[in-house]
C-alpha positions in Angstrom: 26.7 17.3 -7.3 27.1 16.1 -3.7 25.4 18.5 -1.2 25.3 18.3 2.6 24.3 21.1 5.0 25.2 21.3 8.7 22.5 23.3 10.5 24.2 24.9 13.5 22.1 25.6 16.6 22.9 27.1 20.0 20.7 24.6 21.8 19.8 21.1 20.6 16.5 21.0 22.4 15.2 24.4 21.5 16.8 24.5 18.0 17.7 28.1 18.6 19.9 29.1 15.6 23.3 30.8 15.9 22.3 33.2 13.1 18.9 34.7 12.3 17.8 35.9 8.9 18.2 39.5 10.1 21.9 39.0 10.7 22.8 38.3 7.1 25.7 40.8 7.0 26.7 40.7 10.6 29.6 38.7 12.0 28.2 35.4 13.3 29.5 32.1 14.4 28.7 30.7 11.0 30.8 33.4 9.3 33.6 32.7 11.8 33.6 29.0 11.0 33.6 29.6 7.2 36.4 32.2 7.6 38.4 29.8 9.8 38.1 27.0 7.3 39.2 29.1 4.4 42.1 30.9 6.1 43.4 28.2 8.4 42.5 24.9 6.7 42.3 26.0 3.0 38.7 24.6 2.7 36.0 26.8 1.1 32.6 26.2 2.7 29.6 28.3 1.6 27.7 29.6 4.6 24.1 30.6 4.7 21.8 32.0 7.5 21.5 28.6 9.3 24.6 26.6 8.6 27.5 25.6 6.4 27.4 23.7 3.2 29.7 20.8 2.1 29.6 20.6 -1.7 32.5 18.5 -3.0 32.4 17.3 -6.6 31.1 13.8 -7.3 34.6 12.7 -8.1 35.8 13.3 -4.5 37.9 10.6 -3.1 38.2 9.2 0.5 41.3 11.1 1.3 39.7 14.4 0.3 36.6 13.6 2.3 38.7 12.7 5.3 40.6 16.0 4.9 37.5 18.2 4.9 35.7 16.2 7.6 38.8 16.7 9.9 38.9 20.4 9.0 35.1 20.8 9.8 35.5 18.9 13.0 38.3 21.3 14.0 36.2 24.3 13.0 33.1 23.2 15.0 35.1 23.7 18.2 34.5 27.4 17.6 30.7 26.8 17.8 31.1 24.5 20.8 32.7 27.4 22.7 30.0 29.8 21.7 27.2 27.4 22.7 28.3 27.1 26.3 
């Protein structure tokens, strides 16, 4: 398949993550992004401790890629607010 992960960090220079391994079951920005994408944009994105995964099938077309890239761009505004 096609796999791509976005690692989300609070600070680009220090690479401080939004979520640490000890926060596996806590509400974090990564969980919020995944929930937003599913509930508001109808896009399922698996989330792990450091980021979100984009895993479309290999038969994905340009319109579908544009759709989920736009949804992810919209969702990342949530992390932008938390990073400031």
